[in-house]
N, C-alpha and C positions, 0 to 999 in steps of 0.2 A: 083595462077598465075595471074589471072585477077587483083587482088588487087595490086600485085607487079608492074605490068605493068602500071596500072593507076597512082599509087603514083610516080613511076619513071618518067613518062611523065610529071606530074604536077611539080615535083621537078625542072626539067630543064627549065620549063616555068617561074617558080617563082624566080629562082636564079638571074635573071636579073632585077627583080622588087624590091627586098628588099634592103633597105638602111636605116641605123639608122639616117641619116640626112634628110630623107623624113619627111615633115611636113604634118600631117593629116589635112584635111579641117575641119572647125568648125561643119559641118554637119555629120561627121563620126559617124557611129554607132558601138558600141561594144556589142556583144551578147555572151551568153553562149548557146552552143548547147548540148542537152542531147539526146543520142541515146538509144532506148530501147533494151532489151535483144534479142540475136539471138538464133539460134538452137543448136550451139555447146557449149561445156563447157567453152572455152575461151571467148565466146561472151555472156555468160549467165548473166553477171552482168552489161551489158550496156557499154556506152562510153560517154566521154565528149570532147568538143572542144571549142575553143574561136574563134569567127568570128569577123573579122575586115572589115567593109564595108565603104569605102571612097565614099562619095556621088559624088565626081568628076568623078567616074567611073574608076579610075586608079587602084583600089585595092578592091578585095573582096576575102578574103582568110580565111581559117580555120587552126589554129594551134592546134595540139593535141599531147598529150604525150602518151607513152606506145607502141611506135613502137619497133619492134625487128626483127632481121635478122636470119632466120633459117640456112642460109649458113655461119654464123659466125663460126670461129674456135672453136672447143670444145663446141658447143652450148648446148648439153644436159648435159654435165658434169658441165658446168658453171651454168646452170639452177638448177641442183640438189644441187650444192654447195652454191647457193644463191649469186653467183657472176656474174650474167648475166647483161650486160649493156642494158638498154632500151634508147630510144631517143625521142626527139621532132620531129614532122613532120609538113609539111605545104602542103596544097593542095587547089586548086581553089574551092570556095564554092559550085559551081554547080556540079562539079565532085564529091565532098564529098557527097552531097545530093543524087545524082544519084546512087552512090554506095550503100547507105543504103536503098534506094527505091528498088534497085535490090535485096537486102537481105530481103526485106519486114520487116523493123524494124522502129518503130515509131520514128520520129525526132521532138523534141520540141525546140523552141528558146525563150530565155529571153533577151530582150534588156535592157542594163544597164544604170542607171542614173548617168553617170560619167561626170565630167567637162573636159574641153579641156586638162588641164595639166595632169590629170589622164589618159586620153586616150593616150596621147603622151607617157607618161612614160610606160604604159602597152605595147604599140606597140614597143618601143625601147628595152624594156626588152626581149620581145619575139624574135625580130630580132637578138639581141645579143646572146640569148640562142640557136638560130637556127644555129649559126656559127658552122662549123665542129668541132672546138676545144672545143666548149661548149655544144655540142648537147647531149652527152651521160650522163646517170646517173645510179646509182645502184638501181635497182628496189626493192621495198618492197610492197607486196600485200596490206597490211593494212595502211602503213604510207607514201608510196612514189609511187603512181600509177597515172593513167590517170585522176582520180578525185581529189585526194589530191593536185596534181600539179596546178589544176585550182584555188583552194582556195589560194594556196601559191602565185600565180601570182597576184590575186586580192588584197591580203593583201599587197604585195609589191607596187602595183600601187597606192593604196589608203593610204599608210603609216599606215596600221593597223587601219584604221578609221571605219571599219565595225563592227557592232554588229550582231551576228548570233542568232536570236531568235528561239525558238523551234516551229516547225510547229504545226498546229492544230492537236490534238489527238496524239501528239508524245508520244511514250513509249520507254524508254531505253531498249535495248536488248543486249545480249552477241554478241561478234563477230561471234561465230559459228552460232547462230540463224539468224543473219543478212545474212550470206552466204547461209544457208540452206533454208531461205525463198525464195531464187531465184532459187532453184533447186527442183527436185523431190527427196524426201528422199529415195525412193526405186530406185535409179539409181547408175550406176557404178561411175559416177563423184562424187556424194554425198558420197558414201562409201569410195572412195579414199581420199577425204578430211578429213573424220572422222578418218581414220586410220593414215594418215600422219601428221595431225596437233594435237598438244598437248593441255593440259588443260589450257594453257595461253590464248587461244581464248574463253574459257568459262567464262571469266570475263566480267562484264558489260562495254560496251563502253560508254565513255562520249558523250554528245550530238554532239560535234564537231567531235569526232572520227567516228561518223556514216557517215561522209562525205567521207569515203573511197569508198563508193558506189556511182556511178553516179546519181542514182535516188534521193539520199539524198542531193547531190549538188543542184539539181533542187529544192527540197523541202525547204532546208534551205535558198537558195538564194532568193526564192520567198517571204520570210518574213524577210529577212535581212534588216537592216536599218543603216544609218550613225549615229555614236555615237553623234556627235555634233549637228546635225540638226533633227535627227529622221526621215529624209526623206527615202523612200524606195529605196533599191538598184535596184530593177527591175521596170522599168516604163511601160513595155509592154510584154505580153507573147502571143505566138501563136504556133499552131501545124503545122509544115511544111509538115509532111507526117504522115498519120495514118496507122498503120499496118492493112493489110487486113486479115480477118479470114481465117485460113487454118486448115485442119485436123491435129490434134496432133498425131504424131507418137509415138509408144511405144509398146513394147510387154512384157507383164508380165512374159511370159515363158522364157524370156532372162534376167529378172531383178535379182539383187542380192538376194532378199528375196526368189525367187523361186529356183535359182541355189543353194544357200546355204541350202535351205530347203531340196532339193534332196540329197545334200551331207550329211546333218544332219541325214536324214532318213536312208541313206546307212550305216553311222557309227553306228546308233542305231540297225539296222537290223543285221549287222555283230556281234555287241556286244551281241545281244540277242542269236544268233546262238552259239557264243562262250560260253555264260552262260549255255545254254542247254547241250552242249557237254563237258563242263568243259575244254575248250581249249583257246588258244590265237592265233589270226590271226596276226602273226608277221609283215606281209607286211603293214597292216593298221597302226600299231604303228610306224613303220619306217617312213611312209609317214607323219603322224601327227607330229612327233617330228622334222622331217626335215623341213616341211612346216612352222610350228610355229617358229622354230629356225631361219630360213632364214628371215622371216618377222620381227622377233625381231631384228636381226642384222641390217636390213635396217632402222628400227625405231631408233636404237641407233646411227647409222651414221647420220641420219637426225638431231638428237638431239645434238650430240657432235662434228660432223665433218663438219657442214655447218654453214653459216651465217644466215640461216633462223631463225628468232625469234619465229615464230608461231609453229615450230616443237618441241619446248622445253617442258619438263615435260609431256611427252606423256605416259599415263597410259595404252595404248594398250599393253604395255609390260607385263601387268598382264595376258594376254592370249597368246600373242606372246612372250614367254619367250626365250630369246637368249641363256640361259643356256641349253636349250634342245639340242643344237648342241654339247655341251661338254659332255653330258651324253648319247647321242644317241647310243653309243656302247652297252649300257645295253639292249636296246630293240632288239638287234641282238642276244643276248644270250638266250639259253634255260633256263639256271639257272643264275639268276641275283645276284648281290652283295646285302646283306641285307640293306645297306643304301639307296638303290634305292626306297624302300617303303616309307622312310621318304621324299624322294624327290617328290614322287607322291602326298603325303599328302600336301607338300608345294605348288604344282601346284593347288590343290583343294582350298587351302586357298587363293591363288592369285585370282582365279576366284570368290571366295566369296567377296574379297576386291574390285574387279572390279564392282560387283553388288552394293556394298555399295557406291563406288565412283559415280556410275550412279544415284542411288536413291537420294543422297544428293546433286548432281549437281556439284561435283568436276570436272568431265569430262563427256560429252555426247558421247556415242559410236554409231557406225553404226547399224541401225535397221536390215539391211540385214544380219548381222553376228549372230543374236539371235539364229536361229536354229543350227548353227555350234557350238556356245558357249555352248548351252545346251547339245549337243551331246558330246562335248569334256569333259564337266564336268562328264557326266555319264560314259564315257570311262575311265577316270582316276579313278573313284570310283570302276569300275569293275576290273581294273588292280590291285588296292590295295587288293581287295578281292581275286583275283586269285593268286597273289604272296604269300599272307599270307597262302593260302591253300597248296602251292607247295614248301614252304621252310621248312627246318627241324625246330623243335621246338626251338632249340638254335639260329637259324638264324632269326626266327620270333622275338625273344626277342631283337636281335640286331637291327632289323628293326623298332622297336617301339620307 
């Protein structure tokens, strides 16, 4: 609520200031602002903004991309479908800084080595982009976000005159690794990303594609040069605010690895009891087939029914098999159809394929799921053995 009130107040102040006809003074400074990560998942990757400071004192504003409105109609549905509009915002520089100081997030500034024509062109582009009819754009986490927009604006202002050199000790990484480097791998946010996003993000990002993250905007801009003169893009850098050390929160007993570890142990314990008594706990199998089937259905929808590119080719379907919803009737029965044994063998093969995909790097899966996947594999093996023992010989032959 504080953020909304702050930005709304600043918006009304600035609407009377912006004009495309306004001529920047020769001493105007253009800077790139890079904000460090915050504590929540949506803040974990940092933020970027462009500061325009007119030495005449008439203008000191930060333009930033990536604003969204929780109160917009069908917000969650549009977000899930990949059709959510984000927008450019503008706020007084000092209010911008105070907000991130309040959040205790490091803020760094890079003053750019632009000529007067480039400064004016950049300013006019942002003001035009800030008009209500131009403000919104369709968000994409990797290719159209608060960081990539900064690069896009600079390329337009300089007529693509910039050369983006690789920072020192640069090492190309996959999109997934770049994301997970900003997160705790044993967190629910990390697990959600690994389950929802497909193998397309396990490909290596090109050097310039690394700039979907704000920290890489800072790193690449720091060594960027003009193609014609080889002059540096950044003429001065400084730290506006340094994050103060605070105790890191986190409880392992609430983490995915612990929770799924408990679930995995419970599944194995019930399976062991079933083995000793030569029985089958029907309720457990119903829960497992229902749970994996529903998750599989959601993955299929994210893959085929949304505009999200990053959710394509998601091999989490190898454990969250949507077909489980179609065959769940079998686990309700005391006596199954013989073909169901073949289906269980198929599920075991899928889990083996998942392991292979993980080992050779086709797709990296969530580490928090490991105990659950192991238990699921063992449960399927037990069910095959159990049903083979309880079918008639003729039915066993049909099930093989």
